[in-house]
C-alpha positions in Angstrom: 87.1 -31.5 -38.2 86.7 -28.1 -39.9 87.7 -25.0 -37.8 86.0 -21.8 -38.8 88.3 -18.7 -38.3 86.9 -16.9 -41.2 83.6 -15.0 -39.8 85.1 -13.2 -36.6 82.6 -15.1 -34.5 83.1 -16.0 -30.8 84.4 -19.3 -30.2 81.7 -20.2 -27.4 78.0 -19.9 -27.2 76.6 -17.8 -24.4 75.9 -19.4 -21.2 73.5 -22.1 -20.7 71.0 -20.0 -18.8 70.6 -17.7 -21.8 70.4 -20.6 -24.3 67.5 -22.1 -22.1 65.6 -18.8 -22.2 65.9 -18.6 -25.9 64.7 -22.1 -26.2 61.6 -21.3 -24.3 60.7 -18.4 -26.6 60.6 -20.8 -29.4 57.3 -21.9 -28.1 55.7 -18.6 -29.3 57.3 -18.8 -32.8 53.6 -18.6 -34.2 53.4 -15.0 -32.8 54.8 -11.7 -33.8 57.1 -10.2 -31.4 55.3 -8.1 -28.9 56.1 -4.4 -28.8 56.5 -4.7 -25.0 59.4 -7.1 -25.4 60.9 -4.9 -28.1 60.6 -1.7 -26.0 62.4 -3.7 -23.1 65.2 -4.6 -25.4 65.6 -1.0 -26.6 65.6 0.3 -22.9 68.3 -2.1 -21.9 70.4 -1.1 -24.9 69.7 2.6 -23.9 71.1 1.9 -20.4 73.9 -0.3 -21.9 75.2 2.3 -24.4 74.3 5.4 -22.3 72.2 7.0 -25.1 68.6 8.3 -25.3 65.9 5.8 -26.0 64.7 7.8 -29.2 68.1 7.5 -30.8 68.0 3.7 -31.1 66.9 1.8 -34.2 66.8 -2.0 -34.2 67.3 -4.3 -37.0 67.9 -8.0 -37.8 71.8 -7.3 -37.9 73.8 -4.1 -38.4 74.5 -5.1 -41.9 70.9 -4.1 -43.1 71.3 -0.9 -41.1 74.4 0.0 -42.8 73.1 -0.7 -46.3 69.6 1.3 -45.5 71.8 4.2 -44.2 73.8 4.2 -47.4 70.9 4.2 -49.5 68.9 6.8 -47.6 71.8 9.4 -47.5 73.8 8.8 -50.7 71.5 10.5 -53.1 72.8 14.0 -54.1 76.0 13.2 -52.0 79.6 12.0 -52.6 80.5 9.0 -50.7 83.9 8.7 -48.9 84.9 5.3 -47.6 88.4 4.1 -46.5 90.0 1.2 -48.4 90.2 -1.6 -47.4 86.8 -1.5 -45.4 84.2 -3.9 -44.5 83.2 -5.3 -47.7 79.5 -4.7 -47.2 80.2 -1.0 -47.1 82.0 -0.9 -50.2 79.6 -3.0 -52.0 76.6 -1.0 -50.9 78.4 2.2 -51.7 79.2 0.9 -55.3 75.4 0.1 -55.8 74.4 3.8 -55.5 74.8 6.4 -58.3 77.0 8.6 -56.2 80.7 9.4 -57.0 82.9 7.5 -54.4 86.3 8.6 -53.1 88.2 5.8 -51.5 90.8 6.8 -48.8 93.7 4.3 -49.0 95.0 2.8 -45.6 98.5 2.2 -46.2 100.6 -0.4 -44.5 102.4 -0.9 -42.0 100.2 1.3 -39.7 96.9 1.5 -41.8 96.2 5.0 -40.3 93.5 7.2 -41.6 94.9 10.3 -43.2 92.3 12.7 -42.1 93.9 16.2 -43.0 94.4 15.6 -46.7 90.7 14.7 -46.8 89.4 17.9 -45.3 90.0 19.7 -48.6 87.7 17.2 -50.5 84.8 17.9 -48.3 83.5 21.0 -49.9 80.0 19.6 -51.1 77.3 17.3 -49.6 79.1 14.2 -48.5 78.5 10.8 -46.9 81.4 9.2 -44.9 81.3 5.6 -43.7 84.0 4.4 -41.6 84.4 1.2 -39.7 86.3 1.7 -36.4 88.1 -0.4 -35.6 88.6 -1.1 -39.2 87.8 -4.5 -40.9 90.1 -6.4 -42.1 93.1 -4.4 -40.7 92.0 -4.4 -37.1 93.2 -0.9 -36.6 91.5 2.0 -34.9 91.0 4.9 -37.5 89.1 7.6 -35.5 89.1 9.1 -32.1 86.6 11.6 -30.7 88.7 14.6 -31.8 88.8 13.5 -35.4 85.0 12.8 -35.6 84.2 16.2 -34.0 86.4 17.9 -36.5 84.5 16.2 -39.4 81.1 16.8 -37.9 81.6 20.5 -37.6 81.4 20.5 -41.4 77.6 21.2 -42.2 78.1 19.3 -45.7 78.8 15.9 -43.8 76.7 13.0 -42.8 78.8 10.4 -40.9 78.2 6.6 -40.1 80.8 5.0 -37.8 80.4 1.3 -37.7 81.5 0.0 -34.3 80.9 -3.7 -34.6 84.1 -4.4 -32.5 83.3 -1.5 -29.9 83.4 -4.0 -27.0 86.9 -5.0 -28.0 88.3 -1.6 -28.6 86.3 0.3 -26.0 86.6 3.4 -28.2 83.2 4.8 -29.2 81.6 8.0 -30.3 78.0 7.3 -29.6 77.7 10.1 -26.9 78.3 12.6 -29.7 74.9 12.0 -31.2 73.3 14.4 -28.6 75.1 17.3 -30.0 75.5 16.4 -33.7 72.3 15.4 -35.5 74.4 14.4 -38.6 76.2 11.4 -36.8 75.1 7.8 -36.6 76.9 4.8 -35.0 76.1 1.2 -35.8 76.6 -1.8 -33.2 75.9 -5.3 -32.9 75.4 -8.1 -30.4 76.9 -10.7 -32.9 80.4 -10.2 -31.9 81.4 -9.8 -28.3 78.1 -11.1 -26.9 78.3 -14.3 -29.1 74.8 -13.9 -30.9 75.8 -14.0 -34.4 73.1 -16.5 -35.1 70.5 -14.1 -33.7 71.3 -11.2 -35.9 70.6 -8.1 -33.7 72.1 -5.0 -34.8 71.3 -1.4 -33.7 71.9 2.1 -34.9 72.6 4.9 -32.5 71.3 8.0 -34.4 71.4 11.7 -34.3 68.2 13.6 -34.8 68.6 13.9 -38.5 69.1 10.3 -39.0 66.4 9.5 -36.7 63.9 11.5 -38.9 65.1 9.6 -42.1 64.7 6.2 -40.4 61.3 7.0 -39.1 58.8 4.3 -40.2 61.4 2.0 -41.4 61.6 -0.3 -38.4 62.1 -4.0 -38.9 60.2 -6.6 -37.0 62.6 -8.9 -35.2 61.9 -12.6 -34.4 60.9 -13.2 -30.8 63.9 -15.6 -30.0 66.2 -12.8 -31.3 64.8 -10.3 -29.0 64.9 -12.7 -25.9 68.5 -13.5 -26.8 69.3 -9.8 -26.8 67.5 -9.2 -23.5 69.0 -12.2 -21.8 72.5 -11.3 -23.1 72.3 -7.7 -21.7 70.9 -9.0 -18.5 73.7 -11.1 -18.1 76.4 -9.1 -19.5 79.4 -10.2 -17.4 79.8 -13.2 -19.5 80.7 -10.8 -22.4 83.5 -9.4 -20.3 84.9 -12.8 -19.7 84.7 -13.6 -23.4 86.6 -10.6 -24.2 89.2 -11.3 -21.6 89.7 -14.8 -23.0 90.0 -13.5 -26.6 92.4 -10.9 -25.7 94.6 -13.6 -23.9 94.5 -15.8 -26.7 95.2 -13.0 -29.3 98.4 -12.0 -27.5 99.5 -15.8 -27.3 98.7 -16.3 -31.0 100.4 -13.2 -32.1 103.6 -14.2 -30.3 103.5 -17.8 -31.9 102.8 -16.4 -35.4 105.9 -13.9 -35.0 108.0 -16.8 -34.0 107.2 -18.4 -37.4 108.3 -15.3 -39.3 104.8 -14.2 -39.9 103.9 -10.5 -40.0 101.2 -9.7 -37.5 99.4 -6.4 -37.3 98.0 -4.8 -34.1 94.4 -5.5 -33.4 91.5 -3.9 -31.6 89.2 -6.6 -32.5 88.7 -10.4 -32.1 90.7 -11.1 -35.4 94.2 -10.7 -36.7 95.5 -9.4 -40.0 98.6 -11.4 -41.0 101.0 -11.2 -44.0 103.2 -14.0 -45.3 105.1 -14.9 -48.4 103.4 -18.0 -48.9 101.3 -18.0 -52.0 97.6 -19.3 -51.7 97.9 -19.6 -48.0 94.1 -19.3 -47.3 93.6 -22.2 -49.9 96.2 -24.4 -48.4 94.9 -23.9 -44.8 91.4 -24.6 -46.2 92.6 -28.0 -47.5 93.6 -28.8 -43.9 90.3 -28.0 -42.5 91.3 -24.4 -41.3 89.0 -21.6 -42.8 90.3 -18.2 -42.7 89.3 -15.0 -44.8 91.5 -14.9 -47.9 90.6 -11.2 -48.4 90.0 -11.6 -52.1 86.9 -9.2 -51.9 89.1 -6.5 -50.3 91.8 -4.4 -51.9 94.8 -6.1 -50.1 97.3 -8.4 -51.9 97.2 -12.3 -51.8 99.9 -12.2 -49.2 97.2 -11.1 -46.4 94.8 -13.3 -44.6 92.3 -12.4 -41.8 92.2 -14.8 -39.1 89.6 -14.8 -36.1 90.6 -15.7 -32.7 89.1 -19.1 -31.8 89.5 -21.2 -28.7 92.8 -22.4 -27.6 92.5 -25.7 -29.2 91.4 -24.2 -32.5 94.1 -21.6 -32.3 96.8 -24.3 -31.7 95.5 -26.3 -34.6 95.6 -23.4 -36.9 99.3 -22.4 -35.8 100.4 -26.1 -36.1 99.0 -26.5 -39.5 100.5 -23.2 -40.5 103.9 -24.3 -39.1 103.8 -27.5 -41.2 102.8 -25.3 -44.3 105.7 -23.0 -43.8 108.3 -25.9 -43.2 107.0 -27.5 -46.5 107.1 -24.3 -48.5 
């Protein structure tokens, strides 16, 4: 049996009552989603994130919103990203004609060096930072750092908070005072709705204006999935509790094997070993992890999602056997 620990998905689906409501919605697959239901989801997201209704922009996945954001705001601006970063951010930035400045995150702490960057921001600039960072799992920004950046009139900033529910560190409330800020989030991670593809942007006034008229029609089952997930959000908190418990246990087991494990504010771990082609060796045994070949890290690194207890035990046991035979 193959075990997928490469996509940062939740190991279990949402509760059965949510699944049943989504199944019922399939009966209306021949109809476009009514605006009434879309508005209901937006109202629930507004209450959940504690942000104004007008600041919310829905899409079929935060990936699309990030790409659209970069394409809308990159013209006439330099782009600043961290390195490594979520590969979609890097790919989308490289497809623009804008000059790109990459700020290197150096091990072992992978911190974001803000101060040296301030001297570079003397012209129109677009900054995109994932916080927590993928693939390191580290927190790069706090509110003070974001405020410091936003005070610069040259800047527009997108903070990708795909793992907000795990880190509990967010800057969405700043959009009330900073029209040049946007925050992207998703229901794919902690809510376990990766297959529904629901992403949303929490946008300052400037960003709202540019996105006006670019609304994307979401399938009715996706809208229902989002509504039911937010209506029954206690399960999400249980998901996170279980993931955090497993993460702590897996980190201990990996450390006992002599593997370097980095602190993580997400549902995945960045690990480092001296075993060549470790991702490929694990794949041959049916364990899929991210080999980070599309990131700027060396082949010594892999990223591993936190799965179920059984999945995690299988991963650790197979890894132990690989180490023993190395």
